[in-house]
C-alpha positions as CSV (number, residue, x, y, z in Angstrom):
1,M,0.0,0.0,0.0
2,N,1.1,3.6,-0.7
3,D,3.7,2.3,-3.2
4,E,4.3,4.4,-6.3
5,L,3.6,2.4,-9.5
6,T,4.3,2.8,-13.2
7,V,1.4,1.5,-15.3
8,S,1.6,0.9,-19.1
9,F,-1.7,0.7,-20.9
10,D,-3.3,0.7,-24.4
11,V,-6.2,3.0,-25.4
12,D,-8.5,1.6,-28.1
13,A,-11.5,3.3,-29.7
14,R,-14.1,1.6,-31.8
15,Q,-17.3,2.5,-33.5
16,W,-20.6,0.7,-33.1
17,Q,-23.8,1.9,-34.8
18,D,-22.6,5.6,-35.0
19,R,-21.3,5.6,-31.5
20,W,-17.8,5.4,-30.2
21,F,-16.6,3.2,-27.3
22,N,-13.2,3.3,-25.6
23,S,-11.2,0.6,-23.9
24,I,-8.3,1.3,-21.6
25,R,-6.2,-1.9,-20.9
26,A,-3.3,-2.0,-18.4
27,W,-0.8,-4.5,-19.7
28,K,2.2,-3.9,-17.4
29,V,2.4,-2.7,-13.8
30,E,5.8,-2.1,-12.1
31,R,6.9,-0.6,-8.8
32,S,8.5,2.8,-9.4
33,A,12.3,2.9,-9.5
34,T,12.4,5.6,-6.8
35,G,10.8,3.3,-4.2
36,G,10.7,4.6,-0.6
37,A,7.7,6.0,1.2
38,P,5.3,8.5,-0.3
39,S,5.4,12.1,0.8
40,V,3.5,13.1,3.9
41,A,1.0,15.0,1.7
42,T,-0.1,11.8,-0.1
43,M,-0.4,9.6,3.0
44,T,-3.9,9.1,4.5
45,N,-5.0,7.8,7.9
46,A,-6.6,4.3,7.2
47,S,-8.6,4.4,10.4
48,T,-10.6,7.5,9.4
49,P,-13.4,6.7,6.9
50,P,-14.1,9.1,4.1
51,P,-16.9,11.6,4.7
52,L,-20.4,10.6,3.6
53,P,-22.0,12.5,0.7
54,T,-24.4,15.3,1.8
55,S,-26.9,14.8,-1.0
56,T,-28.2,12.0,-3.2
57,P,-27.5,12.4,-7.0
58,E,-30.6,12.6,-9.2
59,F,-30.9,10.0,-12.0
60,T,-33.0,10.5,-15.1
61,Q,-34.4,7.8,-17.3
62,G,-32.9,9.4,-20.4
63,D,-33.7,8.5,-24.0
64,A,-34.8,5.0,-24.7
65,N,-32.6,5.0,-27.9
66,D,-29.5,6.0,-25.8
67,D,-28.7,2.4,-24.6
68,L,-25.4,0.5,-24.4
69,P,-25.0,-2.6,-26.5
70,F,-24.7,-4.9,-23.5
């Protein structure tokens, strides 16, 4: 945990029925060469949970034709 990583990935875009879909695939994950502990600014206290949201997001039905192919 809190290790710096170098991630190599491929980005792919494809068209399906006049819409474009993107895929991002990580193919290589390595520990950073610098190693060591992260800076104090990036460290978090694992015993403190994140704050709860103050409001509930509103969801709309949207257009029936605006549907994903899966």
